[in-house]
N, C-alpha and C positions, 0 to 999 in steps of 0.2 A: 543473394541466396534467400530463399524463403525462410520465414520464422516457423519454428515448431509451435504447436498450440500453446504449450508452456510458456514459450518466449513472447507469443502474442498476448497472452493474459497479463504477463508482466508489463509489457508495453502500454496496455490499456490503463493499468494502475499508475504507471509513471505519468502517463498524459493526464489523467484525472487529478492526481496530486499536483502537477505543474499549474493547474488552474487556481490553486489556492493562493490568491493574492489579494490585497485590499482593493485594488482596482477592479477585481471581480466581485466585490462585495463581502469578502471573507474578514474575519477579525486580524488575520496575520498575513505575512507575506512568505510563509513556508514554501510555496511552490516555486520560488525563484531559484533554488538549488535542490535538484533531486539526484542523489547518488544512487548507484546499484551496486551492492556487494562490497562497500568500502569497509576497510578493516579497522579504521580509526575514527574517532570523534572528529567532526569538522572543526577547523580553527574558528575562533570568534569572528574573524572577519568574514567567513563564509556563511554566518547565520543570519537569519534562520535558515534551516536546511532539513532535508529528508535524507534518510538512508534506508534503502529497502533491500531485503535479500530473501531468497527462497531456501527452503530446507529440503531434506531427502524426500523422495517421492515413494508413495506406497502404491502398490497394484492390488486391485480386488476384482473378483469376478462373481457376480450374483445374477442368478437367473439367466446365464449366458451373456451378460453385458459386462464388458470390461471397463472399469472405472480407474481413474489415477487421481491421487490426491497428494497435496503437499501443502506445507504450511509457509505461509507468507508473513514476514515480519516487517513492519514499519516502525522505523524510529524517527521521532521528530525532535530537533535541537533548536533551542531558543536561548537567547541570553536573558537572565533574570535580573532585571535592573529594579524599577520601582515596584513592580508587582510581586506578590509572594508566589512561590512555585505553584501552589494549588490553583491560584488564579490563572497562571500561565498554561498549566496542564489542562485545565478545563477549556480554555480557548482553543488549544491546540486539538483537544478531543472533538470539540464541537465542529471545528473546520474540517477535519478528516472524515467524521461521521456524515457530514453534509456531502462531502465531494466524493467519497469513495464509491457510491452507488448511483452517482449521477453521470450522465452521458456528457463528455467533454464538450461536445458541440451543442448540446441543449440542456442546460443546467436545470430546466424545469422538468426533465424527463428522467425517471428512475429506472435504472437498468441493472438488476442484480445478476444478469447472465453474462456481463462483460462482452457485448455484441455477440451473444449466442455461442460463446466459447465455453462458459461454466455451467456446469450442472448444479452445483450447490455452493453457496458461500456462507461460512459460518464463522462467527465471532468466537475465539477461543480465550484471549485474555487480554488485559490492558494493565499497565503499571506507569506510574510517574517516577521520575528519577531526578537527582540533583548531583551533578559532578562536584567533588570536592577539590575545586581549583580557585584560584584568585578571580577567574574570569566569570564566576557565578553563571554557570551553564545548567539548564534544566532541560527536561523534555518528558517524552512519553515513549512507550513501546506498545505497539499493538500486534496482536497475533491473530491471523485469520487462517481458517482452513478452506482450501479451494479444491472442489472435485470437479473433474471434467472427464469426458469420454474422448477416446482417441481411436481412429480406425486402426484395425489390426495391422500391425508392421508399418504403419505409416504415421510418423509424428506430426505430420504437416496437415492433417485433415481430421476433422472431428467425425466421430462415428455416425453413420446414417446420412452423411452429406456428400 
């Protein structure tokens, strides 16, 4: 079955995040595990890891153009060992900043349209966290607002295509 525009956008994000490995020139191996919609923190043996989820969708109509928007949350988990949490957090942030807007098949090419699916991609907020467990787990949360157009009554087709 075909993926909706929203599902296609999420798949593009997952694919780009999965490229975050030291073998690909990044500072971390976050991309080895990418969860979608997981309700609990990963076990330390699964780290480093991502968890992404999307929030409610809003509909807007301006000048006859229908736009949809949703917030996409990206959590990155990493064990905090010899480095302090701010150092780990800044490494995670740098890797995500670099990967999120680059095409998975060509890391030198910037693509903020997510393969022409997205009309607007906005940074909303960023926060670091450290879980209070014996496992010394830290991470970051990114929130992005994604705006896209969908053909009227057709969630599988971008407006105008």
